[in-house]
N, C-alpha and C positions, 0 to 999 in steps of 0.2 A: 637486279632486272634488265632482261633481254631486252632491245628495241625493234621494232621493225623495221624492217627492210627499206633502204633509199630508195625512193621511186624519179625515176627519169622521166617526166611528162611527155613523151612524144610516143609515136605520132598522137597528137590533140585529139581528145572528145573518144576515143578509146578504152575499154578498160585492162586491168592488170594481167597478167598470165593465168591466172588463177582463176579467173571469172568463166563460169561453163558455160553460158548463155552465148559467149561471141566464138564465130566460127572461124575467127582467121588466127594460125598460128604461129608467127614468126614472132619474136620480139628477141631484146638484146639484155647481156645478162654482163655487170661490171660492178661486182659490190654493190648493186643494186639493179632490180627490174625497168626495164621500156613498157610503154603499153602495148598489147598487143597488137600484131596488123595483119591483114592477111595479102599483104605486096612486101617481098623479100627488098625491094628498091628501097624501103622507108628505112632499111639498116645499110645503106650503105656507106662506107666510111667519111664521107662525107657529112652524110645525115647523122651518124654518130656524134663527127664531131662537134657538131652544132650542140647535142645536147646531152653529152655525154664528157665533164671535165678530164681531159688527162690525168694521172696520176699514177699510184703506185696498183695498177692492177692490169688484167685482161681480160679484154673486151670477148664475151661471147653473143655469138648469134646464133640462134637454138632455134628448133620447131617441135612445141610442144606435142606431146603422144599421150598421156594420162596422165589423170588426177583422180588422186587415192586420198579417201579419208575414211578413218574409222576403220583401217584394215580392206577396205572397200575402193576399187576401181568404182569412180562415181560417173567419169565421162572420158571417151577414146576419142583419141582424134590419127586419120590416116596421113599419111607422109602425102604430099601432093605428087601425082606420079611425071610432073614437069619438072620436078625439083632434082637437080644435079651437085651433091656434095663431094667436093674437091677432095679427091683423096691424099691424106698426108698420116700420119701416126695418130692424131685427136680425133680428128673429124668423120664424123658416123658412128662415133661413139655416144653412150647414154650418161646424162647428167640427172641427179637427182637434188630435187632443191625444197626447201619451204618455204614458207609466206611470213616467216621472223626469224630474226638471227639463233642461232645456237651455238653454245658456248662450248667449244671443242679443245681436250689436250691435243697437241701435235707433239710428239715422244721426240722425232729428231731436234726440232726445234725449242723443246723443252722449256715450252709457256704455250696457254692458254689462246687461244684466235676465237673470234664472233665470225659466223658467215650460217648464210642461207643455204651455203650448198653443204650436203652429206658425203663424207669421206667414205669410200670403201671399207669394210671392215678391218682391222691390222695395217692403217694407213701409218706410213711413217712422218709423212710431210703435208702439208696443204698445196702440194704442188697440182697443175692439174692432172696430170698422170692420177695422182692418189685420185679424184674427183669423178673420174669416168669410166666408165663400164664397158663393157666388151659386148654385153649382150643385152637385149631388152628385157630378157626374161629373168636375169639376176638383178637387173636396176628394179624390177617390177614388183620382184618377192622382197627383196629388202626395203622397200619403201613402205608395203604392206606390212610386212612386219614393225617395221618403224613406227608407221601410223597406230600402229594399236597400243604400242607401249609411251611414244610420248605424241599425244593427239594435239596435229594439226593436219593443215594441207602439205601434201606432197605433191610434185609436178615430176614427173618424169618428161623429158625433152630430149632430142636427138641434137650433138653440134655441127653446127653446118659448117661455118667457119669462126676461129680466134684469132687475136691479135694483141701483140703487146701493147697494151695503151700507156704509155708514160710519155 
């Protein structure tokens, strides 16, 4: 049985990233999800350090773009005009995640992993590069297809910032 995704209960009293009614779109992902916020400051490294234990993981600060269910985008959100994404080879790319962990075979590592992140087709490993899509349309298209094949909620988000969380 595949387990539900670990949740970091902050910011307090806010819903998880798969909630359709909350308008805030910022969240953290690090082998589990934080709650949503409408303020990026809630995910400063100081705040994340108080709520997300360090370990062998990468901290991803994201903004959600679309929620997909049964082959349909059921809700979408626009990036805030004031959001500035620091340029590097990963930030500004798109991530596809589900609301429960998936068992995936990673060929390069010759083993299965459990992750809520959907790896790109033909990914050879579970690295950040294998998780990120260069364009929103491809990420949305794959999420729509996957949601028809494996019924669950799929969340498309844009990566704002990342940090090795060791």
